[in-house]
C-alpha positions, -999 to +999 in steps of 0.1 A: -145-212+008-125-211+040-089-201+046-063-229+045-054-246+078-022-229+087-010-210+117+005-184+094-019-157+082-025-157+045-018-123+028-030-115-007-007-094-028-018-076-059+004-081-089+014-057-117+005-061-154+026-054-185+001-045-212+026-049-240+031-086-232-002-092-215+017-107-185+017-103-147+048-096-127+059-087-092+093-082-076+102-111-052+108-086-024+070-085-017+063-122-010+097-126+006+090-098+031+056-113+040+070-148+045+100-136+066+075-116+088+055-148+094+028-147+067+019-169+037+020-147+005-007-154-021-003-135-054-036-121-067-044-119-104-061-087-116-097-098-116-126-074-109-156-095-121-184-098-095-181-129-074-146-139-082-127-116-058-153-123-032-143-160-033-106-152-032-108-127-004-124-154+019-090-171+017-072-141+031-063-127+065-048-095+051-043-076+018-010-060+006-015-035-022+019-034-039+035-005-058+028-001-095+047+017-123+014+031-136-007+060-121-042+059-107-067+070-133-076+107-124-111+101-136-115+081-104-112+113-084-129+136-108-100+152-126-088+155-162-054+140-170-024+163-162+001+166-190+027+147-169+003+118-160+020+084-166+005+053-180-028+040-165-036+003-160-074-001-156-071-037-146-050-028-116-071+002-106-103-019-108-089-048-089-074-027-061-106-006-058-127-038-055-103-054-030-105-023-008-143-023-009-143-059+002-116-053+028-137-024+043-167-047+045-148-075+062-125-053+082-096-071+067-062-057+075-047-036+047-011-026+041-008-002+011+026+006-005+033+036-028+007+034-056-013+012-032-015+041-007-026+065-035-054+041-045-064+037-009-068+075-006-088+077-038-110+048-027-117+068+005-128+098-015-095+117-016-075+132-045-039+131-057-013+154-070-009+140-105+027+153-107+045+165-076+072+183-095+048+206-112+020+209-086+038+212-052+058+243-044+095+237-033+091+200-039+120+177-033+131+148-056+106+119-049+113+099-081+146+084-069+173+077-093+199+049-089+196+020-065+161+012-052+176+004-019+192+037-012+175+058+016+169+089-005+154+114+020+142+118+055+106+119+068+091+132+100+068+109+119+038+118+142+052+113+177+021+096+188+018+073+158+024+036+153+052+044+129+071+064+156+067+034+180+080+010+154+109+033+144+118+042+179+118+079+171+102+106+150+127+108+121+137+081+096+151+079+061+133+061+033+137+052-003+114+071-028+100+060-061+069+081-070+059+112-088+024+114-074+011+119-039-019+126-017-036+160-021-070+160-004-071+133+023-097+106+020-122+097+048-112+077+078-075+083+072-050+103+092-016+114+080+012+102+103+044+110+082+056+138+060+086+147+038+103+180+043+083+195+015+050+186+032+042+157+010+023+130+030+044+099+034+021+077+054-015+074+065-033+052+090-070+042+093-090+059+120-115+030+125-108+012+157-120-022+143-101-021+110-063-019+106-053+001+075-018+015+069-004+032+038+032+042+032+045+062+002+080+045+002+089+008-004+097-010+028+096-044+010+129-035-008+149-033+024+130-057+045+158-082+043+181-060+065+164-028+077+149-030+112+122-004+105+110-021+073+109-054+091+089-039+120+063-026+095+058-061+080+058-078+114+032-055+127+010-060+096+013-098+100+004-095+137-027-076+128-036-103+102-030-130+128-055-112+152-080-110+123-075-148+117-082-155+154-114-135+153-126-151+121-141-186+124-122-213+104-139-244+090 
């Protein structure tokens, strides 16, 4: 099945699941940020059966792994559950892992947000701190209270990185809504941003033929007014547009 005939690249966005009501949900900020940056958002159900995601991914020019209130199952990186582990949603874990496998094979651009970045790292063979507050020395507050929009803390950007170019400098402030983070780094990933306590805040793929970016904060929340957040989405859409140009369309 070929991608729809549109000049805008089509971006698949993974949804969240509420097990109590057996329903999908997603904040409108994700599809809005994609559309405003020049893409067509397509919400993806949590399906991991062989063949179904392969059909869906052929419609796409990029994948956005959204944040998620659940935690990645630590069994995926060979650990027993920490006492502070939050809820685990197997449907989301399995769908994201399968999507990342297919994206790797097709060299499909990937933008991974918060939980999405953590799943990306686990998919690439890395591990996570299951609870930053109890596993990282001198850790700051990463589970932000109050407004989701508030820029809660600063991060330092690698001066030679894409993020520094998009931000126009090496220091920015971001919102923060997570209690887990990257511990051991996965393969073909390079850290390019850190919080003051050393927690990795962003990674980028090291393969020259495959754009992969993960951020630990939520740029979609402020993409309606924040220049740095907008630049992240615009760059992702530009990468998806390049992918679309390279991929034959029927």
